[in-house]
C-alpha positions as CSV (number, residue, x, y, z in Angstrom):
1,M,-0.1,0.1,-0.3
2,S,1.2,3.1,-0.5
3,H,1.9,6.3,2.2
4,T,-1.0,8.0,1.3
5,N,-3.2,5.0,1.3
6,N,-1.6,4.4,4.5
7,K,-2.3,7.7,5.1
8,K,-6.3,8.1,4.6
9,L,-6.4,5.0,6.2
10,L,-5.3,5.9,9.2
11,L,-7.4,9.4,9.2
12,A,-10.5,7.1,8.1
13,G,-10.0,5.1,11.1
14,S,-9.6,7.6,13.6
15,A,-12.6,9.6,12.6
16,M,-14.0,5.9,13.5
17,V,-13.1,6.1,16.6
18,A,-13.3,10.0,17.7
19,L,-17.6,9.3,17.0
20,S,-17.6,5.9,18.5
21,S,-16.2,7.7,21.6
22,F,-18.8,10.4,21.2
23,A,-21.6,8.6,20.8
24,A,-20.6,6.0,23.6
25,G,-20.6,9.6,26.2
26,K,-23.4,10.7,24.9
27,V,-26.1,8.8,27.2
28,A,-29.7,9.2,26.2
29,E,-32.1,11.0,27.9
30,A,-35.2,9.2,29.5
31,A,-38.3,10.7,31.4
32,S,-41.4,9.9,32.7
33,V,-44.5,10.9,35.2
34,N,-47.5,10.3,36.5
35,A,-49.8,12.9,35.7
36,T,-53.1,12.7,37.9
37,M,-57.0,12.7,37.1
38,K,-59.7,13.4,38.2
39,A,-63.2,13.2,37.6
40,E,-66.7,14.8,39.8
41,I,-70.3,13.2,40.0
42,I,-72.8,15.9,40.8
43,Q,-76.4,15.2,42.1
44,P,-78.5,15.1,39.0
45,I,-81.6,17.7,39.2
46,S,-84.4,16.7,40.0
47,L,-88.3,18.8,39.6
48,A,-91.5,17.7,42.0
49,V,-94.9,20.1,42.2
50,A,-94.5,20.9,45.7
51,Q,-97.8,23.5,45.2
52,T,-100.1,23.5,42.8
53,L,-100.9,27.2,40.3
54,N,-104.7,27.3,41.3
55,F,-106.6,30.2,40.2
56,G,-109.6,29.9,42.3
57,R,-113.5,30.7,41.4
58,M,-114.6,32.8,39.4
59,T,-117.6,34.1,37.2
60,V,-117.5,35.6,33.7
61,G,-120.1,37.6,31.5
62,L,-117.3,39.6,28.4
63,A,-114.2,37.8,28.1
64,G,-111.0,38.5,30.7
65,T,-108.1,37.3,32.3
66,A,-107.1,36.1,36.0
67,V,-104.0,36.3,37.3
68,V,-102.2,34.4,40.0
69,D,-98.4,36.3,41.0
70,T,-95.0,34.1,42.4
71,T,-96.1,35.8,45.6
72,G,-99.8,34.0,45.5
73,G,-101.4,37.3,44.6
74,R,-104.8,37.4,42.6
75,T,-105.8,40.1,39.3
76,Q,-108.2,39.7,37.6
77,T,-109.1,41.9,34.0
78,G,-112.5,42.1,31.7
79,G,-115.1,40.7,32.2
80,V,-113.4,38.3,34.8
81,N,-115.3,38.0,38.1
82,L,-112.9,37.3,41.1
83,L,-115.1,34.7,44.0
84,A,-113.7,33.7,46.9
85,G,-113.5,29.6,47.5
86,G,-112.8,26.7,44.6
87,G,-109.8,25.9,46.8
88,P,-106.3,28.1,48.2
89,V,-105.4,30.9,45.5
90,Q,-102.2,30.2,44.9
91,E,-99.0,30.2,42.9
92,G,-97.6,27.1,42.1
93,I,-94.0,25.7,43.5
94,I,-91.6,23.9,42.2
95,K,-89.3,22.2,44.5
96,I,-85.8,22.1,43.0
97,T,-83.8,19.6,43.8
98,A,-79.7,20.6,42.7
99,A,-76.2,19.7,44.0
100,S,-75.8,23.6,45.6
101,G,-73.4,26.2,44.5
102,L,-73.6,25.6,40.5
103,P,-76.6,28.0,38.4
104,I,-79.5,26.0,37.4
105,D,-81.2,26.7,34.1
106,L,-84.9,27.0,34.8
107,S,-87.9,27.4,32.9
108,V,-91.4,27.5,31.1
109,T,-90.7,25.4,28.1
110,N,-93.6,26.3,26.0
111,T,-95.5,30.4,26.4
112,K,-98.9,28.5,26.6
113,F,-100.6,25.8,28.1
114,V,-104.4,24.5,27.9
115,V,-106.6,23.9,30.7
116,A,-109.4,21.6,29.9
117,H,-112.8,21.4,30.8
118,T,-113.0,18.3,33.6
119,V,-116.3,16.1,31.8
120,T,-116.1,18.3,28.6
121,A,-112.5,18.2,27.0
122,T,-113.2,20.1,24.2
123,K,-114.0,23.5,26.9
124,T,-110.4,24.8,26.7
125,M,-108.6,27.6,28.2
126,S,-105.3,29.2,27.7
127,V,-102.9,30.0,30.5
128,N,-99.9,32.6,28.8
129,N,-98.0,35.0,30.3
130,F,-95.7,32.9,32.9
131,Q,-93.8,34.1,35.6
132,L,-90.6,32.7,37.2
133,N,-89.3,33.4,40.6
134,T,-90.4,36.5,40.9
135,V,-93.4,38.3,39.5
136,A,-91.2,40.3,37.1
137,G,-89.2,37.2,36.1
138,G,-90.8,35.6,32.7
139,T,-90.4,32.1,31.3
140,K,-86.8,32.1,31.9
141,T,-84.5,32.3,34.6
142,T,-81.2,30.7,36.5
143,I,-81.0,29.9,40.4
144,T,-78.0,28.6,42.3
145,L,-78.8,26.9,45.1
146,T,-76.9,27.4,48.4
147,K,-78.3,23.9,50.0
148,T,-79.4,21.3,47.2
149,T,-82.9,21.6,47.5
150,G,-84.8,25.0,46.8
151,A,-88.8,26.4,45.6
152,M,-89.5,28.1,42.7
153,P,-92.9,30.2,43.0
154,V,-94.7,29.9,39.4
155,G,-97.4,32.2,38.8
156,A,-98.7,32.7,35.3
157,T,-102.3,34.4,33.6
158,L,-105.9,32.2,33.0
159,N,-107.6,33.1,29.9
160,V,-111.1,33.4,30.0
161,G,-113.4,33.5,27.4
162,A,-117.2,35.1,27.3
163,G,-119.6,32.8,28.3
164,Q,-116.6,29.9,29.2
165,A,-118.6,27.1,30.0
166,A,-119.0,26.6,33.8
167,G,-117.4,23.5,35.9
168,A,-113.9,22.9,36.8
169,Y,-111.3,23.0,35.1
170,A,-107.2,21.1,35.0
171,G,-104.3,21.0,32.9
172,T,-100.8,20.8,33.6
173,F,-97.4,22.8,32.4
174,T,-93.8,22.4,32.6
175,V,-90.5,23.3,34.0
176,A,-87.3,22.2,32.8
177,A,-83.7,22.9,34.6
178,A,-80.5,21.8,33.5
179,Y,-77.2,23.2,34.9
180,Q,-75.1,25.3,33.3
């Protein structure tokens, strides 16, 4: 072999030794961590009727309304004449059971519901202008319970037609609730 080839071999060998010793000195670094995970199951919302919304007794000549507000106060308009009796005139009360400290959206699910004559179901009256929580509350509100139970007063307007058929009327309305 020529002297030049030997130099080339020597240089190549030296470079390989230098690179292999550099690579051998380099240790791969690895790390790991146990990250935490959490979950919280909260109490589902439960609603129940604690008190029936009752418009009480009345007579009618011309069309009008009977209004029961969220405090149980009752007023009339038009040809409706409010009378005593017919069960206690009262606001409705919805009992809410849920986790405390979390905002809850409550709403009346429709703007109008119907009460029907208990004997002749085709004779009806509409109920609208629902109020939740306060007299000016409207059909939606947000509350936060400080305990796991609470109460939501409900008021509304009964629309009585001229010459409305005498008798007892009954119906339902729906309140929905969801955590924000």
